[in-house]
C-alpha positions in Angstrom: 12.8 -22.1 22.6 15.2 -21.5 19.7 15.7 -18.0 18.5 16.7 -17.7 15.0 18.0 -14.4 13.7 17.2 -13.0 10.4 19.6 -10.4 9.0 17.5 -7.8 7.0 18.9 -5.1 4.6 16.8 -2.0 4.8 17.1 0.2 1.8 15.3 3.6 1.4 14.1 3.6 4.9 15.2 7.3 5.4 11.7 8.2 3.6 8.5 8.8 5.3 7.0 5.4 4.7 10.2 3.4 5.1 11.0 5.2 8.5 7.3 5.1 9.9 5.8 1.9 8.8 8.6 -0.3 7.9 11.4 0.4 10.2 9.6 1.8 13.5 6.2 0.2 13.2 7.3 -3.1 11.7 10.9 -4.3 12.3 11.6 -2.4 15.5 8.1 -3.3 16.9 8.7 -6.9 16.1 12.1 -6.7 18.0 10.4 -5.0 20.9 7.8 -7.8 21.2 10.6 -10.4 21.3 10.6 -11.4 17.7 8.1 -13.4 15.7 6.7 -16.5 17.1 6.5 -19.3 14.6 5.9 -22.3 17.1 6.4 -23.4 20.8 9.9 -24.2 19.7 10.9 -21.3 17.4 11.2 -17.6 17.3 12.5 -15.3 14.6 14.3 -12.1 15.5 15.2 -9.5 13.0 18.8 -8.2 12.8 18.4 -5.0 10.5 21.1 -2.8 8.8 20.0 0.5 7.4 21.4 1.4 3.9 21.1 4.8 2.4 23.1 7.2 0.1 23.2 10.1 2.8 25.3 9.1 5.6 24.2 12.0 7.8 20.3 10.8 7.3 21.1 7.2 7.8 23.3 7.7 10.8 20.6 10.0 12.4 18.1 7.3 11.8 20.3 4.7 13.4 21.0 6.8 16.5 17.5 8.0 16.9 15.8 4.5 17.0 18.3 1.9 18.0 19.2 2.7 21.8 15.5 2.3 22.9 15.4 -1.2 21.3 18.9 -2.6 21.4 20.7 -0.1 23.7 23.0 1.2 21.0 22.6 2.7 17.4 21.3 0.4 14.7 23.9 -0.8 12.2 24.0 1.2 9.1 26.1 1.6 5.9 26.0 3.7 2.7 27.8 0.6 0.9 24.9 -1.5 -0.4 27.3 -3.9 -2.1 29.0 -4.7 1.2 25.8 -5.2 2.8 24.6 -7.6 0.0 28.0 -9.3 0.1 27.4 -10.2 4.0 26.1 -13.6 4.3 24.5 -12.9 7.7 21.9 -10.8 5.9 19.5 -13.1 4.2 16.7 -10.5 3.3 16.7 -7.4 1.2 14.1 -4.9 1.5 13.7 -1.8 -0.7 11.4 1.3 -0.1 13.4 3.6 -2.3 12.0 5.6 -5.4 10.2 3.5 -8.1 12.8 4.2 -10.8 15.6 3.0 -8.5 14.1 -0.4 -7.5 15.0 -2.3 -10.6 18.8 -1.8 -10.0 18.5 -2.7 -6.3 16.4 -5.9 -7.1 19.0 -7.0 -9.8 21.8 -6.5 -7.1 19.7 -8.5 -4.6 19.0 -11.4 -6.9 22.7 -11.7 -7.9 23.5 -11.8 -4.1 20.9 -14.5 -3.7 18.8 -12.7 -1.1 15.1 -13.2 -0.3 13.6 -9.9 -1.8 10.7 -7.8 -0.3 9.8 -4.5 -1.6 7.3 -1.6 -1.9 4.7 -1.0 -4.5 4.8 -0.2 -7.3 7.7 -2.4 -8.2 8.0 -0.6 -11.5 6.2 1.9 -13.7 5.5 -0.6 -16.7 4.0 -4.0 -16.7 6.8 -5.2 -18.8 9.6 -4.1 -16.2 7.5 -5.4 -13.1 7.2 -8.8 -14.8 10.9 -8.7 -15.6 11.8 -8.5 -12.0 9.3 -11.0 -10.8 10.7 -13.4 -13.4 14.4 -12.7 -12.4 13.4 -13.8 -8.7 11.4 -16.7 -9.9 14.2 -18.1 -12.1 16.6 -17.7 -9.5 14.2 -19.6 -7.2 14.4 -16.8 -4.6 11.5 -16.0 -2.2 10.0 -12.6 -2.8 7.1 -10.4 -1.8 5.6 -6.9 -2.5 3.8 -4.7 0.2 0.1 -5.0 0.0 -0.5 -3.4 3.3 -4.1 -2.4 2.9 -5.3 -6.1 3.1 -4.7 -6.0 6.7 -6.3 -2.7 7.8 -9.1 -3.3 10.1 -11.8 -1.7 7.9 -10.7 -3.9 5.0 -10.8 -7.0 7.2 -14.3 -6.0 8.5 -15.6 -5.8 4.9 -14.0 -9.2 4.1 -15.6 -10.8 7.3 -19.0 -9.3 6.4 -18.7 -10.9 2.9 -17.9 -14.4 4.4 -21.0 -14.0 6.6 -23.2 -13.3 3.7 -24.4 -9.9 5.0 -24.5 -8.2 1.6 -26.5 -10.7 -0.2 -25.8 -10.1 -4.0 -23.0 -7.7 -4.3 -24.2 -4.6 -6.5 -21.5 -1.9 -6.4 -18.4 -0.8 -4.7 -17.7 2.9 -4.4 -14.1 4.1 -3.0 -13.0 7.7 -2.2 -9.4 8.2 -1.3 -7.3 11.3 -0.8 -6.5 14.5 0.9 -5.1 18.0 0.4 -1.3 17.9 -0.4 0.1 21.4 0.3 2.1 22.6 -2.7 4.9 24.1 -0.6 4.4 27.6 -1.8 3.4 28.9 1.7 6.4 28.2 4.1 4.1 27.6 6.9 2.4 24.9 5.1 5.2 22.7 3.7 4.3 19.7 1.4 3.6 16.6 3.1 4.6 14.3 0.5 8.0 14.1 -1.5 8.3 16.2 -4.6 9.1 13.2 -7.0 5.6 12.0 -6.6 4.3 14.8 -8.7 7.1 14.4 -11.5 6.2 11.8 -14.3 9.8 11.9 -15.2 10.7 10.4 -11.6 8.1 7.8 -11.6 5.4 9.9 -9.8 1.6 10.1 -10.4 -1.3 9.1 -8.4 -2.7 6.4 -10.9 0.7 4.4 -10.8 0.6 4.7 -7.0 -3.0 4.1 -6.0 -4.2 1.6 -8.8 -1.7 -0.8 -7.5 -3.6 -0.9 -4.2 -6.8 -0.8 -5.9 -6.1 -3.8 -7.7 -5.2 -6.1 -4.8 -8.0 -4.7 -2.5 -10.7 -5.1 -5.2 -9.4 -8.6 -6.3 -9.1 -9.9 -2.8 -12.2 -8.5 -1.3 -14.7 -8.5 -4.4 -13.1 -10.6 -7.3 -11.2 -10.3 -10.4 -11.4 -7.2 -12.6 -12.5 -7.6 -16.2 -12.2 -4.1 -17.6 -11.7 -0.4 -16.7 -12.1 3.2 -18.0 -10.0 6.0 -16.4 -9.4 9.6 -16.5 -6.9 11.5 -14.7 -5.7 15.4 -14.4 -2.9 17.4 -13.2 -5.0 19.7 -11.1 -1.9 21.8 -9.6 0.7 22.5 -12.2 3.3 23.9 -9.9 4.6 22.7 -6.7 7.9 23.4 -4.4 10.4 20.8 -3.7 12.3 20.1 -0.5 14.8 22.9 -1.4 12.3 25.4 -1.6 12.6 25.6 -5.5 9.3 25.7 -7.5 8.9 22.9 -10.1 6.5 21.9 -12.7 4.2 19.2 -11.7 4.0 16.6 -14.5 2.4 13.7 -13.0 -1.3 13.2 -12.5 -2.5 14.2 -8.9 -6.1 13.0 -9.4 -7.5 10.0 -11.0 -11.1 8.7 -11.4 -11.8 5.0 -12.6 -14.7 2.6 -13.2 -13.5 -1.1 -12.6 -15.9 -3.7 -14.0 -15.4 -7.1 -12.3 -15.9 -10.4 -14.0 -19.2 -11.1 -12.1 -20.6 -7.7 -13.3 -20.1 -5.7 -10.1 -19.2 -2.2 -10.7 -16.4 -0.5 -8.6 -15.9 3.1 -8.8 -12.9 4.7 -7.2 -11.9 8.2 -7.1 -8.2 9.3 -5.9 -6.9 12.6 -5.3 -4.2 14.7 -3.8 -6.2 18.0 -4.5 -9.4 17.1 -2.4 -10.4 18.4 1.1 -11.7 15.7 3.5 -15.4 15.6 4.6 -15.9 12.0 5.1 -15.2 9.4 7.9 -11.5 8.8 6.8 -8.8 9.4 4.2 -10.2 6.3 2.7 -13.8 5.2 2.5 -15.3 2.2 0.7 -18.8 1.7 0.5 -20.2 -1.7 -0.5 -23.8 -1.8 -1.4 -25.6 -5.4 -1.8 -29.3 -6.5 -2.0 -29.4 -7.3 1.9 -27.3 -4.7 3.3 -24.7 -1.8 2.9 -21.2 -1.4 4.6 -19.1 1.9 4.8 -15.6 1.5 5.9 -12.7 3.5 6.7 -9.1 2.6 7.4 -10.1 1.1 10.8 -13.9 1.5 11.5 -16.9 0.3 9.5 -20.6 0.9 9.8 -23.7 -1.4 8.3 -27.2 -0.8 7.5 -29.2 -4.0 6.8 -32.3 -4.0 4.4 -34.7 -4.1 7.4 -33.1 -0.9 8.7 -32.9 1.0 5.5 -35.2 4.2 5.5 -37.6 5.1 2.9 -36.5 8.5 1.6 -39.1 10.6 -0.5 -37.6 13.0 -3.1 -38.8 16.4 -2.1 -36.3 19.5 -2.5 -38.9 21.9 -1.3 -38.8 20.8 2.4 -35.9 20.4 5.0 -34.7 16.8 4.8 -36.6 14.9 7.6 -34.2 11.8 7.6 -31.0 11.9 9.4 -28.9 9.6 7.0 -26.3 9.0 9.7 -28.7 7.3 11.9 -29.7 3.8 11.3 -26.2 2.7 10.9 -24.5 0.2 13.3 -20.7 0.3 14.1 -19.0 -3.2 13.3 -17.3 -4.2 16.5 -13.7 -5.0 16.6 -13.7 -8.9 17.1 -9.8 -8.9 17.7 -7.0 -6.5 18.6 -5.8 -5.2 15.0 -2.0 -5.1 14.8 -0.3 -2.6 12.2 -1.0 -3.8 8.8 2.7 -3.4 7.5 3.8 -5.3 10.6 1.6 -8.3 9.9 2.7 -8.6 6.4 6.4 -8.5 7.5 5.8 -11.2 10.0 4.3 -13.4 7.3 7.1 -12.8 5.1 9.7 -13.5 7.8 7.9 -16.8 8.5 8.0 -17.6 4.6 11.7 -17.0 4.6 12.6 -18.9 7.6 10.3 -22.0 7.3 8.6 -21.6 4.0 5.1 -20.6 5.3 2.7 -19.7 2.7 3.1 -16.2 1.1 1.1 -15.4 -2.0 1.9 -11.7 -2.3 4.8 -11.9 -4.7 6.4 -9.7 -7.1 4.2 -11.1 -9.7 1.0 -10.1 -7.7 2.7 -6.7 -7.5 3.1 -6.6 -11.4 -0.7 -7.2 -11.6 -0.9 -3.7 -9.9 1.3 -1.9 -12.2 -0.6 -3.5 -15.1 -3.9 -1.9 -13.9 -2.2 1.4 -13.5 -0.7 1.2 -16.9 -4.1 0.2 -18.6 -5.6 3.2 -16.6 -3.1 5.5 -18.2 -3.7 4.1 -21.5 -7.4 4.5 -21.0 -7.1 8.2 -20.1 -4.8 8.8 -23.0 -7.1 7.0 -25.4 -10.3 8.0 -23.8 -11.7 4.4 -24.0 -12.5 1.2 -22.0 -9.5 -1.3 -21.5 -9.8 -4.9 -21.1 -7.6 -6.4 -18.2 -5.8 -9.6 -19.5 -5.2 -12.3 -17.1 -1.5 -12.5 -15.9 
């Protein structure tokens, strides 16, 4: 079997998501398993180089994770231009801050690299479309991370829909979020980077999470016709990585109703200022005429019409029905791999042998469009139509 090496420039992987999901659980996991099997005759093996501005951080990351996989530190550099100029690296990946992404993508386009990056790809629709068009005009393969499509819970919802479990779809309700500590208490440091809470640095929960909700809703339930949204800055002050208090200028909670083209209503609440009393950090409830599913990131539970209890409203007595009973857990039909890793494998196949890959930068721009319309709806206090892109 031929093993074909694919050089990958990994930019921005010193951050939490870049390190955990993209480097450790995707690229290094693929290397550990012996590469990506394309056929009986071909296997793809990533060859990464880590790129970052802080030499100490990048070196530490390379030394921490390389020896267990390749017996020595991973390759690293602070010179992005040098890495882009090296022909053995055919793929550029970026997980840096949103406002830094455009400059990196532009450089990668000039260097004729295949481009894969985190979402959001930009903070405005116009900029997201400009980056997509740059890649398209240069005829470069490109993609955006849309990881939640491969989460076990979402795949179980999709499977139930394909099996006709729901009947006619009636509504979808999503609850996402958890309490992100402000950092004022040194024993409870913030678990997300400070730029997420500064509008001037590209932060905000709407620009972050509406990009997810766009591809989740569209792929699982159908195209979005219109929306109305409201957001808030619930916690006005937080503490940054240096221990310095700063003014939070970006929304940290957002609430939206998305009306689909078929009339289905989807309600999604997103908040970094909420304490969790539900099955998971994200739960999605799908109600239909024949049954309901409540899914978290990994598990899902269903209740069919024949198993639905008949409650009677009576606030004067103790509720006689245990509403957590009467639900069946959806079995895991397969062994589910890491969602980020699955999409990485698909992108590497796309680069190497032109396998189908529809999650392009243009698809990512649709998420930015939804977020921008959500922000406009909040500002103008009105419903917004979602134009086809």
